[in-house]
Residue, then its C-alpha position, 0 to 999 in steps of 0.5 A: m525549498f525547491e526540492l519539494t517540487a518533485i513531490l508536489k503537483q508539478p505540470k512541467q515535470k519530465s516524463r521519465i526518470g532515466a538519466a543520472k541527473g534525473r535520479d539525483s534530483m529525485a533522490s534529493a526530493r524524496l528526503v523531504p519530511l511530510s511535515f515540511l510538505l504540509l507546511l508548503v501547502g498550508c495544511a500543517s493544522r493536523p498533528l503528525y505522529p512521531l517516526p517510530g523506532k529510529r535508532y540512534d546508532g544510525s542503523k535502521k530498526p528492523l521490520q517487526t515480524f511478531r504480530p500480524y502486518n500493518l499493511a497501509h492500503r494505498g497509504s494512509n488514504g483515510e487521511f490523504p488522497e490515495e497512492t500520493a506520496a503524502a498518503y504514503m509518508r503519513a503511513i510510515e509516520e503512523g507505523a505501517d509495516f508495509i505500504e501498499g499500492d497498485v502499479l499501472a503504466s502510462k502510454d510511454g511505458v513508465l510504471i505509475m501508482q493508481h488503483d483504477v484503470t481510469l482517472d475519473d474518480t481519483t484525479d481532477i482530469a475532468e477539470h482539464k479541458e485540454f484532455a476532453n477528447r481522450k475519453r473513450a469506451c473500453n472493455v474492463q473485465g467484461t464491462n463496457t467502461t467509459g472514462f479517461f484511461h491511464f494508458d492514453f496519457t504520457l507520464e508528463e500529462l499524468k504528472s499535470l493531474g492533481v489527485k483527489q480523495r475518492y470518498p466524499f465523506r473524507d477530508q477534501q482539503y488536500n485534493r489537487k495538492f499532490p500529483i501521481i507518483t511513479f513506482e520508482e518514487f513509491i519505492s524510494i519513499a519506503l527506502d528513505a524511511p528511518r526504519v525498515v518499511g516494506i513494500y506491497p505492490e500489485i500487478k494491476n490489471p495485467a492483461m489490460v496493461n499488456q494490451y495497450v501498453k507496448w515495451p521495447g523487445g517484446k517485454k511485458f508489464e510483468d517484466k518491467f515490474v520485476e525489473t524495477l524491483h530488482k533495480y532497487g535491490y528487492r530480492g529474496e525469499y520470505m524471512s531471508k536476510q536479503w528480504l528482511k533488509q528490503p521487504a516486499f510482497i508481490q500481489s495480483f488478482a491474476p494468477t497467470s501473472l503470479i506464476y509468470v513472475s515466480n520465474l523471474t523473482d523469488l520474492p514472496k507472492v500473494f494471490l488476491i481474491d475478490d468477491i464471490t461474484i467476480p471471476t479472476q481476471d485472466t483465467n475466468q475462474s470462479y471464487w469457489e474454484i480458487t478457494s477449493d483445496k485442489y486449487l490452493n494446493f496448486i497455487k501454493n507452489y507459486v505464492m506464500g499467502i492469499g489476500p481475500w476480501k474480508d467479507t468472503i472470509v466472514y459472510v454478512s447479512e443485514n450488516y452483521l457478521q455471520l459464522p466464519t468460513d474455514l478459508v483461513a484455517r484451510a489456508h494455514a493448513l497449507n502454510l499460506q498467510v492470509h492478509p484480508y482487505t480492507y479495514r476502514n474506520e468509517n461507520q458505513f464500513l464497520h459491521f454492527n457487530f463492532s458497535q461502530d468501534p474499529y478497534k473491536e473489528y481489529d480485535y476480532w480479525i486478529n484474535t478470533i479469526g487469526v489473520d496474518g496481515l490487514f490492509t487498512d485505510f487508517t494505518g494509525s489506528l491499527h498501529q495504536y491498537q497493536e501497540w496497546t494489545t501487543p507492544s513492540p519489544s523495543g530496546e529504545k522503550s526500555a531505555t527511555k523508561l530507565l532514563d525516565k526513572i533515573g531523571s525521576m530519582i535525580s529530581k527527588y534527590r535535588n528536591p528532597q521535600t517533593 
């Protein structure tokens, strides 16, 4: 029971994971199943998905590579507050191929999992009066932004906050039940899965992090990011033996960072592409520049894929999809994968073409547009759709069917009149 405290919100947690004793404690805590976690916080009323595909010989079921990747966007954040241990554990239970998250840094240089550079929308920072004087204004990609910034807080202070659901129309019962987690804790969740689950971390706002957070020896955010991946054994080119053992994609909206880390690691990288109105974070290039044939031919030397916002692949007018652009075709012609974002089940995110049916949306993007991976807030929905349409060629399923057949035959033998 005491081991669960490493995952639940804990104001007294140490500010760093360093010494062997600390690592051992984290290792034991990370083994806690989500079902026990939910029981402890009194939230066991919802059904849990079975853990998919665990082998009985002690080895792990490998990563599936025969269909588009199910990319758990900030975990299963349609159900749990984003980028929490619970959200990532739920995503693994629901069948995610990769768990995705955003890496930032605390004031004392610890890498953490948070999407926003401010803490206002996804934590209970406003309720912590002891931090009221930390609120300030900063320039964020050309916009004057006021809020509580992650780089003004130590890890110990950040761990005292509770994470909350971003959207008010999603389940609020888990608000403040779980803390911010570190990059290392995120990695540990994937490594402790009962099957091979990849990670898909983003180098988030690197220019801003490097401006406000300093590391000894002049190291950069990107250096610490790659060092952490290497520390836990993440290496290897896409589809190599080492990569398949511990799959990882590195993603960023900042092309300069992707080029920089390409000299540090051979792990595959994905260039994220924002809305057509938003320039790149570090080079101030327009959408049209970075999606041109010339630029794609350049960036393919450093990345193996692109991650565009889906509404820039197929434009939208009055909530109806229009004709697709040729971006996917041009990317594929250069042997670049395409992993669009973000797929969400709620009606306000579904275009009218899909009749409020997320499965129709998945069908369109997988079978008509032909993407190679999908960032989704609802990992279980995408997994169910793919299992129905392109089921896993699982030996376990065949064995189960055979056992069911044998059981049926034995039953008929014992009860010949049935």
